[in-house]
N, C-alpha and C positions, 0 to 999 in steps of 0.2 A: 850588622845586626843593630836593630833599633828597638828601643823600649821607651816607656813613659813612667815618670814617677808621680803623676797626677792621678789621684783616685777618680774612678768613673762613677757617675750617678751618686748614690747615697753611700757608697763604700767608704768606711772610715780610714782604710789604709790599703796598701798594695801587696800583692804577692811578691816575694823576693826569691829569685832563682839563685841557688847557692853554688851551682856548677853548670858548665856547658860541655857538651860532647861535640868535638870538632874533628872533622876529617879534612886534613890539608889537601890542597890540589895535588893530583897525581899520586896520592897515597891510598893504601887499602886498609889501613888501621886508623881508628879514631883515637883521639887523645882527650882525656877529661881535664878541663881547666877549672880551678877554683875561682869563683867570682861572686860578687854581690850585685846582681842586676835586677833593677825594678821591672815589674811586668804588669803595670796597672791595666794596660789595654792589650796585653799579650805581647809577644815578641815578633818582630819582622826580621826575617833572615834573608840576606842577599848573597849572591855568589861572590867569591874572592877572585880578584883580578890582580895580575902582576903590575907593578908600577908604584909611583909615589903620588898619584893624583887624588887618592882618597875619594871622596865624594860619595855617597850612598844615596839611596833614594828609592 
């Protein structure tokens, strides 16, 4: 997941998401996670992959 904390255009501040709803791989139920995630330009969500490489994009 990627977000930005830089306001866009003439916006004085950003929306902050206070929670995320996550469905883990191979699961049928979602889990709500408390978070403080900035969303100035919206959020980009990518799939979750097994491993330690990280890397998003």
